[in-house]
N, C-alpha and C positions, 0 to 999 in steps of 0.2 A: 196454506200451511199443511193441509191434509197430505199425508204420504211422505213428507219430508224425512221422517225417521222410520219409514216402513221397515219392519224386520229387526230393528235395533232393540236392544234390551237396556233398560235404564233403571238404576237405583236412585230414588229420591229420598233423602233423609228428612225427617221432620215434615212428612208429607200429609199429616192428618188435618192440618189447618193452614190458614193464611197463604203465604207464598208457596210453601211446599205443596199444598193441596192444588193450587193453581198450576204449578209446574207439572205435577203428576197427570192432571186432567189434560193439559195441553200436549204433553208427550203422547198420551194415549190417542188423542184426536189425530196426531201426526203419524200414527201407525206403529208406535213403539209399544213393546210389552214392558210393563212397569212393576217394579218392586216398591210398594208403598211402605216405607219404614216410618214408624212413629211410636213413641212410648206413651203418648196420650197424657203427658204431664201438664200440670198447671203452669201459669206464666212464669213462676219462679223455679220451675223444675221439680216440684214436689208431686207425689202421687203418680199413679199409672192407670191407663185404661186402653183396652184394645179397640174401643168404640170408634175413635176418629179415623184410624187407618182402615178399619173394616168398612166404614161408610164410604170412603173414597174408592175402595176396591169395588164395592157394590155399584157405585155410580159409573165407574169405568166399564164394568161388565154389562150394565144395563144399556150402555151405548154401543155395545158390540165389541169392546176392547178386551184385552187380556191383562190381568193384574193379580198379584198376590200381596197379602199384608205381611208385615214383619215387625216384630217388637223388640229388635236388638237395641241394646245400649251402644250407640256409635262410638263412645269414648272408652269402651271396654275392648281390649285387644282380641280376646277370644270370641266375643259376641260379634265384633266387626267381621271376623273371619267367617263366622257362620252366616252372616248377612250376604257376603259375597258368594258363599257356597250355595245359598238358597236360590240366588239368581241363576247360577250355573246348573244346578240340579233341575230346576223347574223349566228353564228356557234354553239351556244348552250353550249359552254364551253371555257375555257382558260387554257392553260397548260404552256406556256412559255412567259416571257417578256424579250425582248432583248433591253436593254437601250443603245442606240448608239448615239442619237441626240446630237449635240454640234457644237460650232463654236469657232474661236479664234480671239482675238484682241491683237496681239503680241505687247508688250511694255517692255522696260527695267523697272525694278521696280521703279526707280526714276521718270519715265515718266507716269506710269500707273495712270489713273484717277479713282476716286471712281465709276463713271458711268461704265467705262470699267470693273472694278473689279466686280461690282455687276452683270453686264450682263453675264459675263463668268461663275461666280459661280451659277447664277440662272439657266441657261440652262443645265449645266453639273450636278451639285450637286443636286439642287432642282428638276430638271427634273428626275433624277434617283429616288429621294424620292417619288415624286408625283405619278408616274405611278406604281412603285412597291408597294407603300402603298395602292393604290386603288385596285390593283390586290389582295393584301393580305387580304383585307376586304372580298373578294369573297372566297378565298381559306380557310380562317379561318372559315367562316360560313359553307362551305362544310364539313370541318373536324369535326366541332362540331355537324353537323347533321348526322355524321356517314358515310358520303360518302367519299370513298377513294380519296386522293389527291396525285398526283405525279407530282409536279409542279417545275418550274425552274425560277430563276431570274439570268439573265446573264448581268453583268455590263461591262462597257468599261472604264478601267483605261488607263494608258499610261506609257511608260518609263519616261516621264516627271514627272509623279506623284510618281514614285518609286525612281527616282534619282535626279529630278529637271532638268530644262532646261533654259539656258540663254535666256532672253527676253520673258519668258512665266511664270511669277510669278503667275498670276491669274489662268491660265490653269493648271500649276503644282499643285497649292494648291487644285483646284477642283478635279483633278485626284487622288491626294493623299487621299483626303476625300472619294472618291468613293472606293478606295482599303480598307480603314478602315471600311466603311459602309458595304462592302461585308462580312467582318469577323463577324460583329455584326448580320447581317441578317442570316448568316449561323447558328450561335449559337442560335438565338431566334426562328427561323422559322422551325427548324427540327421537332418539335412536331406536326406541322400541315402538314407534308409531303412536305415541300418546301425546296429545296436546293438553295444556292446562290454561284456563282463563278464569277470571273472577268477575263477579258483578257487585256493584254497590247500589242497591235498589232503594227507592223511596216508595213505600206503599203502606196501605192500611193493614196492620197486623195487631195481634195482642200486645206486642212489644212497643209499637208506635202510638197506638190509640191513647194510651195514658200519658206518655211523655209529650206528645205533640197533638193534643186533642183538637185544637182549632184547624190545624193544617190537614188532619186526617178525616175531618168531618165529611160525610157523604153529601154531595150537593142535592138539592131538591129536584133539579133537572139538569140536563146537559151532560157533557163528558165527565165521567167520574175519574179524575186523574190519579187518585190514590187506590183504585181497584187493583189488587194484587195480580189479576189476570193481565194487566198491561205489561208486566215484567216478563211473563213466561214466553212470549214469542222469541225474544232474544235467546233465552235458554234453549229452546227447541232448535233454533238455527245453529247455535254453538254446539249442540249435541249431534248435529247431522254431519253427513259426509262432506257437505259443502264448505264447512269451516276448517278443513284440515290444514290450511295454510295460515290460520290465525292462532297464535299462542303467546302466552306471557303478557296478556293484556288485562286491564281492569276496566270494565265498562260501567258507566254510571247511567242509570235508567230510572225515569220517573214519568208516569203518564205517557205522553207522546214524545218525550225528550229522550234521546239516545246520544251518549257521548263516550269518549275514551278519556280516562283520568290520566293526567300528566304528572307522574309521581316524582319522587326525589330524584334530582339530577345534580351533577356537579355544577355549581354556580361560579360566580366571579371569584378570582383568587389572586393573591399577591405572593410572589416568590422573592424573598430577600437574598437567597443564595447562601444563607448562613443561619445559625440559630437566632431566633427572635429573643430579645430581652423583654422582661415583663413590662417595663415602662414604655415599650414601643407598641404593645398590643392594642391599646385603646385607640390610637389613631388609625392603625391598620384595620381594625374592626369597623370603625366609623366609615372608612373609605369603602370597605366591602359592602356595608349596608346601603350606601348610596347607589351602588350598582345592582344590588340584588332585587329580585322580584319580591314584593311584600308577601308574607305568608297569608293564606286565607284565614279568615276568622274561625275560631273554634265554635262549633254549634252551641248556642245558648248564651253567647257573649254579645 
């Protein structure tokens, strides 16, 4: 993997711990210069600390890499702009945005408050929007000026967003939105030399250790399938020049497993050629369900 991203500049949000930290370190090992963005918040998004981002930067520099720390709130429009500017001012270019920052406030749907809903949607979905949108201002200007662009947006969805997860309605809705956003970005941004892909990872993080304690437990010996570092090689390849023909995909990755999610598609249909009557719908739906592929189960059911 060494050298695969030589000379490229990468922003990784939420890079102080867990998956983001693993991504930042992996990109640095592959030759990229990294902007390590992290607010240093608690699992529920409260509090702030520069410590986690600074520690990752120190680790990258100690290994001979280049990195800077950044404490921007990714869901704040102005701060997201300053994050992109920081990369451009320090390194002179920007090639990859890895949208990873997020937190959870797990609640059953009947217990979820508007404040919790807004907080989770803000950091995940709006955070993905703000940083990517600000980066696209730069890439679009470069493209229009005739300077070649070979850029990447790498989003973080989740199995919860693809299939739903009990006790995580806000998180699932945000992650589903991110998967759909990725499809639109891929379709709209190709003309500027920008690809967009997403991952749905399974790994040991602060968000998963509590919700899936048994699954995330580190084994006493052998391959640690839930090590966050298992996910990062995919991100590094997707961030490299080699992936320029891959866009609009959602990759599922866990341990040594790598796959492509097969999302919503038009399924079986019946065409009456005229308006349906209400008392005809039941039989029609029953016929369609016999032909349809059964939905995957919601996590936790």
